Backbone atoms as SQL, in Angstrom:
CREATE TABLE atoms (id INTEGER PRIMARY KEY, chain TEXT, resi INTEGER, resn TEXT, atom TEXT, x REAL, y REAL, z REAL);
INSERT INTO atoms VALUES
  (1, 'A', 1, 'UNK', 'N', 6.932, -22.202, 2.929),
  (2, 'A', 1, 'UNK', 'CA', 6.845, -21.107, 1.990),
  (3, 'A', 1, 'UNK', 'C', 8.182, -20.982, 1.258),
  (4, 'A', 2, 'UNK', 'N', 8.149, -20.815, -0.062),
  (5, 'A', 2, 'UNK', 'CA', 9.396, -20.694, -0.814),
  (6, 'A', 2, 'UNK', 'C', 10.114, -19.389, -0.479),
  (7, 'A', 3, 'UNK', 'N', 11.430, -19.417, -0.652),
  (8, 'A', 3, 'UNK', 'CA', 12.214, -18.213, -0.415),
  (9, 'A', 3, 'UNK', 'C', 11.842, -17.143, -1.422),
  (10, 'A', 4, 'UNK', 'N', 11.717, -15.923, -0.931),
  (11, 'A', 4, 'UNK', 'CA', 11.467, -14.782, -1.794),
  (12, 'A', 4, 'UNK', 'C', 12.798, -14.076, -1.992),
  (13, 'A', 5, 'UNK', 'N', 13.196, -13.927, -3.245),
  (14, 'A', 5, 'UNK', 'CA', 14.452, -13.253, -3.551),
  (15, 'A', 5, 'UNK', 'C', 14.153, -11.829, -3.965),
  (16, 'A', 6, 'UNK', 'N', 14.965, -10.909, -3.482),
  (17, 'A', 6, 'UNK', 'CA', 14.760, -9.514, -3.837),
  (18, 'A', 6, 'UNK', 'C', 16.104, -8.816, -3.977),
  (19, 'A', 7, 'UNK', 'N', 16.104, -7.810, -4.820),
  (20, 'A', 7, 'UNK', 'CA', 17.290, -6.989, -5.029),
  (21, 'A', 7, 'UNK', 'C', 16.835, -5.544, -4.977),
  (22, 'A', 8, 'UNK', 'N', 17.314, -4.807, -3.980),
  (23, 'A', 8, 'UNK', 'CA', 16.964, -3.395, -3.870),
  (24, 'A', 8, 'UNK', 'C', 17.810, -2.637, -4.893),
  (25, 'A', 9, 'UNK', 'N', 17.154, -2.174, -5.949),
  (26, 'A', 9, 'UNK', 'CA', 17.820, -1.470, -7.038),
  (27, 'A', 9, 'UNK', 'C', 18.163, -0.039, -6.624),
  (28, 'A', 10, 'UNK', 'N', 17.201, 0.616, -5.949),
  (29, 'A', 10, 'UNK', 'CA', 17.403, 1.998, -5.516),
  (30, 'A', 10, 'UNK', 'C', 16.646, 2.244, -4.220),
  (31, 'A', 11, 'UNK', 'N', 17.336, 2.804, -3.233),
  (32, 'A', 11, 'UNK', 'CA', 16.686, 3.233, -1.997),
  (33, 'A', 11, 'UNK', 'C', 16.243, 4.674, -2.209),
  (34, 'A', 12, 'UNK', 'N', 14.928, 4.876, -2.309),
  (35, 'A', 12, 'UNK', 'CA', 14.395, 6.181, -2.670),
  (36, 'A', 12, 'UNK', 'C', 14.223, 7.088, -1.457),
  (37, 'A', 13, 'UNK', 'N', 13.668, 6.573, -0.360),
  (38, 'A', 13, 'UNK', 'CA', 13.487, 7.419, 0.805),
  (39, 'A', 13, 'UNK', 'C', 12.891, 6.683, 1.980),
  (40, 'A', 14, 'UNK', 'N', 13.003, 7.305, 3.153),
  (41, 'A', 14, 'UNK', 'CA', 12.456, 6.767, 4.403),
  (42, 'A', 14, 'UNK', 'C', 11.282, 7.641, 4.818),
  (43, 'A', 15, 'UNK', 'N', 10.131, 7.004, 5.055),
  (44, 'A', 15, 'UNK', 'CA', 8.942, 7.734, 5.477),
  (45, 'A', 15, 'UNK', 'C', 8.892, 7.908, 6.989),
  (46, 'A', 16, 'UNK', 'N', 9.337, 6.895, 7.730),
  (47, 'A', 16, 'UNK', 'CA', 9.327, 6.971, 9.191),
  (48, 'A', 16, 'UNK', 'C', 10.219, 5.876, 9.758),
  (49, 'A', 17, 'UNK', 'N', 10.506, 5.994, 11.056),
  (50, 'A', 17, 'UNK', 'CA', 11.295, 4.981, 11.769),
  (51, 'A', 17, 'UNK', 'C', 10.697, 4.803, 13.150),
  (52, 'A', 18, 'UNK', 'N', 10.565, 3.530, 13.585),
  (53, 'A', 18, 'UNK', 'CA', 10.013, 3.299, 14.920),
  (54, 'A', 18, 'UNK', 'C', 11.128, 3.139, 15.953),
  (55, 'A', 19, 'UNK', 'N', 10.745, 2.950, 17.210),
  (56, 'A', 19, 'UNK', 'CA', 11.717, 2.888, 18.310),
  (57, 'A', 19, 'UNK', 'C', 12.639, 1.669, 18.242),
  (58, 'A', 20, 'UNK', 'N', 12.259, 0.651, 17.483),
  (59, 'A', 20, 'UNK', 'CA', 13.100, -0.547, 17.339),
  (60, 'A', 20, 'UNK', 'C', 14.014, -0.475, 16.117),
  (61, 'A', 21, 'UNK', 'N', 13.966, 0.648, 15.398),
  (62, 'A', 21, 'UNK', 'CA', 14.844, 0.831, 14.256),
  (63, 'A', 21, 'UNK', 'C', 14.263, 0.396, 12.919),
  (64, 'A', 22, 'UNK', 'N', 13.046, -0.163, 12.935),
  (65, 'A', 22, 'UNK', 'CA', 12.398, -0.519, 11.671),
  (66, 'A', 22, 'UNK', 'C', 11.977, 0.754, 10.964),
  (67, 'A', 23, 'UNK', 'N', 12.172, 0.777, 9.639),
  (68, 'A', 23, 'UNK', 'CA', 11.853, 1.967, 8.864),
  (69, 'A', 23, 'UNK', 'C', 10.863, 1.650, 7.755),
  (70, 'A', 24, 'UNK', 'N', 9.893, 2.552, 7.583),
  (71, 'A', 24, 'UNK', 'CA', 8.976, 2.448, 6.443),
  (72, 'A', 24, 'UNK', 'C', 9.675, 3.151, 5.296),
  (73, 'A', 25, 'UNK', 'N', 9.978, 2.383, 4.233),
  (74, 'A', 25, 'UNK', 'CA', 10.798, 2.886, 3.138),
  (75, 'A', 25, 'UNK', 'C', 10.082, 2.797, 1.800),
  (76, 'A', 26, 'UNK', 'N', 10.504, 3.669, 0.896),
  (77, 'A', 26, 'UNK', 'CA', 10.104, 3.603, -0.509),
  (78, 'A', 26, 'UNK', 'C', 11.357, 3.198, -1.280),
  (79, 'A', 27, 'UNK', 'N', 11.284, 2.069, -1.977),
  (80, 'A', 27, 'UNK', 'CA', 12.434, 1.550, -2.715),
  (81, 'A', 27, 'UNK', 'C', 11.994, 1.052, -4.092),
  (82, 'A', 28, 'UNK', 'N', 12.953, 0.928, -4.979),
  (83, 'A', 28, 'UNK', 'CA', 12.739, 0.271, -6.262),
  (84, 'A', 28, 'UNK', 'C', 13.354, -1.121, -6.123),
  (85, 'A', 29, 'UNK', 'N', 12.514, -2.162, -6.233),
  (86, 'A', 29, 'UNK', 'CA', 12.947, -3.529, -5.929),
  (87, 'A', 29, 'UNK', 'C', 12.595, -4.480, -7.064),
  (88, 'A', 30, 'UNK', 'N', 13.530, -5.382, -7.365),
  (89, 'A', 30, 'UNK', 'CA', 13.267, -6.492, -8.272),
  (90, 'A', 30, 'UNK', 'C', 12.950, -7.710, -7.404),
  (91, 'A', 31, 'UNK', 'N', 11.733, -8.240, -7.542),
  (92, 'A', 31, 'UNK', 'CA', 11.305, -9.419, -6.791),
  (93, 'A', 31, 'UNK', 'C', 11.487, -10.668, -7.655),
  (94, 'A', 32, 'UNK', 'N', 12.210, -11.640, -7.133),
  (95, 'A', 32, 'UNK', 'CA', 12.425, -12.922, -7.824),
  (96, 'A', 32, 'UNK', 'C', 12.915, -12.738, -9.252),
  (97, 'A', 33, 'UNK', 'N', 13.790, -11.760, -9.467),
  (98, 'A', 33, 'UNK', 'CA', 14.392, -11.530, -10.771),
  (99, 'A', 33, 'UNK', 'C', 13.501, -10.813, -11.771),
  (100, 'A', 34, 'UNK', 'N', 12.347, -10.354, -11.324),
  (101, 'A', 34, 'UNK', 'CA', 11.403, -9.688, -12.227),
  (102, 'A', 34, 'UNK', 'C', 11.743, -8.225, -12.468),
  (103, 'A', 35, 'UNK', 'N', 10.907, -7.581, -13.262),
  (104, 'A', 35, 'UNK', 'CA', 11.044, -6.156, -13.556),
  (105, 'A', 35, 'UNK', 'C', 10.948, -5.368, -12.242),
  (106, 'A', 36, 'UNK', 'N', 11.862, -4.420, -12.002),
  (107, 'A', 36, 'UNK', 'CA', 11.804, -3.641, -10.762),
  (108, 'A', 36, 'UNK', 'C', 10.488, -2.873, -10.636),
  (109, 'A', 37, 'UNK', 'N', 9.985, -2.822, -9.400),
  (110, 'A', 37, 'UNK', 'CA', 8.755, -2.096, -9.089),
  (111, 'A', 37, 'UNK', 'C', 8.990, -1.251, -7.846),
  (112, 'A', 38, 'UNK', 'N', 8.169, -0.223, -7.708),
  (113, 'A', 38, 'UNK', 'CA', 8.240, 0.637, -6.528),
  (114, 'A', 38, 'UNK', 'C', 7.571, -0.087, -5.378),
  (115, 'A', 39, 'UNK', 'N', 8.164, 0.030, -4.204),
  (116, 'A', 39, 'UNK', 'CA', 7.737, -0.763, -3.060),
  (117, 'A', 39, 'UNK', 'C', 7.721, 0.108, -1.813),
  (118, 'A', 40, 'UNK', 'N', 6.633, 0.003, -1.041),
  (119, 'A', 40, 'UNK', 'CA', 6.516, 0.706, 0.237),
  (120, 'A', 40, 'UNK', 'C', 6.264, -0.349, 1.302),
  (121, 'A', 41, 'UNK', 'N', 7.199, -0.460, 2.259),
  (122, 'A', 41, 'UNK', 'CA', 7.036, -1.442, 3.343),
  (123, 'A', 41, 'UNK', 'C', 8.000, -1.143, 4.481),
  (124, 'A', 42, 'UNK', 'N', 7.778, -1.810, 5.618),
  (125, 'A', 42, 'UNK', 'CA', 8.668, -1.707, 6.771),
  (126, 'A', 42, 'UNK', 'C', 9.842, -2.657, 6.602),
  (127, 'A', 43, 'UNK', 'N', 11.022, -2.163, 6.980),
  (128, 'A', 43, 'UNK', 'CA', 12.250, -2.964, 6.916),
  (129, 'A', 43, 'UNK', 'C', 12.983, -2.894, 8.246),
  (130, 'A', 44, 'UNK', 'N', 13.536, -4.033, 8.656),
  (131, 'A', 44, 'UNK', 'CA', 14.419, -4.059, 9.819),
  (132, 'A', 44, 'UNK', 'C', 15.736, -3.396, 9.420),
  (133, 'A', 45, 'UNK', 'N', 16.520, -2.980, 10.427),
  (134, 'A', 45, 'UNK', 'CA', 17.838, -2.431, 10.097),
  (135, 'A', 45, 'UNK', 'C', 18.621, -3.427, 9.237),
  (136, 'A', 46, 'UNK', 'N', 19.379, -2.928, 8.306),
  (137, 'A', 46, 'UNK', 'CA', 20.200, -3.735, 7.380),
  (138, 'A', 46, 'UNK', 'C', 19.366, -4.561, 6.399),
  (139, 'A', 47, 'UNK', 'N', 18.068, -4.329, 6.334),
  (140, 'A', 47, 'UNK', 'CA', 17.168, -5.018, 5.398),
  (141, 'A', 47, 'UNK', 'C', 17.178, -6.543, 5.543),
  (142, 'A', 48, 'UNK', 'N', 17.433, -7.055, 6.765),
  (143, 'A', 48, 'UNK', 'CA', 17.457, -8.509, 6.941),
  (144, 'A', 48, 'UNK', 'C', 16.053, -9.105, 7.108),
  (145, 'A', 49, 'UNK', 'N', 15.064, -8.285, 7.482),
  (146, 'A', 49, 'UNK', 'CA', 13.676, -8.733, 7.600),
  (147, 'A', 49, 'UNK', 'C', 12.785, -7.639, 7.047),
  (148, 'A', 50, 'UNK', 'N', 11.581, -8.054, 6.605),
  (149, 'A', 50, 'UNK', 'CA', 10.639, -7.086, 6.057),
  (150, 'A', 50, 'UNK', 'C', 9.246, -7.350, 6.586),
  (151, 'A', 51, 'UNK', 'N', 8.437, -6.311, 6.602),
  (152, 'A', 51, 'UNK', 'CA', 7.031, -6.429, 6.953),
  (153, 'A', 51, 'UNK', 'C', 6.187, -6.458, 5.695),
  (154, 'A', 52, 'UNK', 'N', 4.890, -6.481, 5.887),
  (155, 'A', 52, 'UNK', 'CA', 3.981, -6.441, 4.741),
  (156, 'A', 52, 'UNK', 'C', 4.057, -5.070, 4.093),
  (157, 'A', 53, 'UNK', 'N', 3.824, -5.043, 2.800),
  (158, 'A', 53, 'UNK', 'CA', 3.874, -3.784, 2.087),
  (159, 'A', 53, 'UNK', 'C', 3.067, -3.847, 0.811),
  (160, 'A', 54, 'UNK', 'N', 3.302, -2.860, -0.028),
  (161, 'A', 54, 'UNK', 'CA', 2.624, -2.819, -1.319),
  (162, 'A', 54, 'UNK', 'C', 3.640, -2.509, -2.414),
  (163, 'A', 55, 'UNK', 'N', 3.407, -3.071, -3.575),
  (164, 'A', 55, 'UNK', 'CA', 4.298, -2.910, -4.717),
  (165, 'A', 55, 'UNK', 'C', 3.516, -2.251, -5.847),
  (166, 'A', 56, 'UNK', 'N', 4.130, -1.251, -6.471),
  (167, 'A', 56, 'UNK', 'CA', 3.454, -0.474, -7.502),
  (168, 'A', 56, 'UNK', 'C', 4.299, -0.389, -8.768),
  (169, 'A', 57, 'UNK', 'N', 3.625, -0.421, -9.915),
  (170, 'A', 57, 'UNK', 'CA', 4.316, -0.203, -11.182),
  (171, 'A', 57, 'UNK', 'C', 4.636, 1.290, -11.313),
  (172, 'A', 58, 'UNK', 'N', 5.425, 1.650, -12.311),
  (173, 'A', 58, 'UNK', 'CA', 5.734, 3.063, -12.526),
  (174, 'A', 58, 'UNK', 'C', 4.453, 3.851, -12.794),
  (175, 'A', 59, 'UNK', 'N', 3.540, 3.291, -13.579),
  (176, 'A', 59, 'UNK', 'CA', 2.279, 3.967, -13.873),
  (177, 'A', 59, 'UNK', 'C', 1.463, 4.190, -12.601),
  (178, 'A', 60, 'UNK', 'N', 1.440, 3.188, -11.722),
  (179, 'A', 60, 'UNK', 'CA', 0.691, 3.314, -10.464),
  (180, 'A', 60, 'UNK', 'C', 1.322, 4.348, -9.542),
  (181, 'A', 61, 'UNK', 'N', 2.644, 4.393, -9.468),
  (182, 'A', 61, 'UNK', 'CA', 3.303, 5.351, -8.581),
  (183, 'A', 61, 'UNK', 'C', 3.098, 6.779, -9.096),
  (184, 'A', 62, 'UNK', 'N', 3.075, 6.952, -10.421),
  (185, 'A', 62, 'UNK', 'CA', 2.813, 8.276, -10.992),
  (186, 'A', 62, 'UNK', 'C', 1.367, 8.703, -10.721),
  (187, 'A', 63, 'UNK', 'N', 0.433, 7.772, -10.786),
  (188, 'A', 63, 'UNK', 'CA', -0.965, 8.067, -10.464),
  (189, 'A', 63, 'UNK', 'C', -1.101, 8.417, -8.988),
  (190, 'A', 64, 'UNK', 'N', -0.413, 7.693, -8.121),
  (191, 'A', 64, 'UNK', 'CA', -0.415, 7.985, -6.691),
  (192, 'A', 64, 'UNK', 'C', 0.123, 9.389, -6.443),
  (193, 'A', 65, 'UNK', 'N', 1.211, 9.736, -7.122),
  (194, 'A', 65, 'UNK', 'CA', 1.788, 11.080, -6.992),
  (195, 'A', 65, 'UNK', 'C', 0.757, 12.133, -7.387),
  (196, 'A', 66, 'UNK', 'N', 0.065, 11.886, -8.482),
  (197, 'A', 66, 'UNK', 'CA', -0.977, 12.814, -8.953),
  (198, 'A', 66, 'UNK', 'C', -2.076, 12.980, -7.890),
  (199, 'A', 67, 'UNK', 'N', -2.498, 11.883, -7.318),
  (200, 'A', 67, 'UNK', 'CA', -3.532, 11.928, -6.284),
  (201, 'A', 67, 'UNK', 'C', -3.040, 12.676, -5.048),
  (202, 'A', 68, 'UNK', 'N', -1.815, 12.375, -4.609),
  (203, 'A', 68, 'UNK', 'CA', -1.273, 13.027, -3.413),
  (204, 'A', 68, 'UNK', 'C', -1.088, 14.519, -3.612),
  (205, 'A', 69, 'UNK', 'N', -0.814, 14.942, -4.839),
  (206, 'A', 69, 'UNK', 'CA', -0.645, 16.370, -5.128),
  (207, 'A', 69, 'UNK', 'C', -1.945, 17.157, -4.961),
  (208, 'A', 70, 'UNK', 'N', -3.090, 16.473, -4.878),
  (209, 'A', 70, 'UNK', 'CA', -4.364, 17.168, -4.682),
  (210, 'A', 70, 'UNK', 'C', -4.644, 17.439, -3.207),
  (211, 'A', 71, 'UNK', 'N', -3.859, 16.850, -2.317),
  (212, 'A', 71, 'UNK', 'CA', -4.048, 17.041, -0.884),
  (213, 'A', 71, 'UNK', 'C', -3.445, 18.373, -0.450),
  (214, 'A', 72, 'UNK', 'N', -4.227, 19.153, 0.297),
  (215, 'A', 72, 'UNK', 'CA', -3.721, 20.436, 0.779),
  (216, 'A', 72, 'UNK', 'C', -3.338, 20.366, 2.232);
């Protein structure tokens, strides 16, 4: 598998942390030099390893925010 290059542009927030120190984070990330996108995934301490996650455009993250605001 080819190397995946990423640059964390902005660390937005931590949703949770497990007993091994991995954290589910929301970040703005540029993948392989592309346009930065919002990203939700698990990260090892110091961001040396990552788990599976999802990447969203600004439009998608704003739509998600709209949907989440309907939850009581």
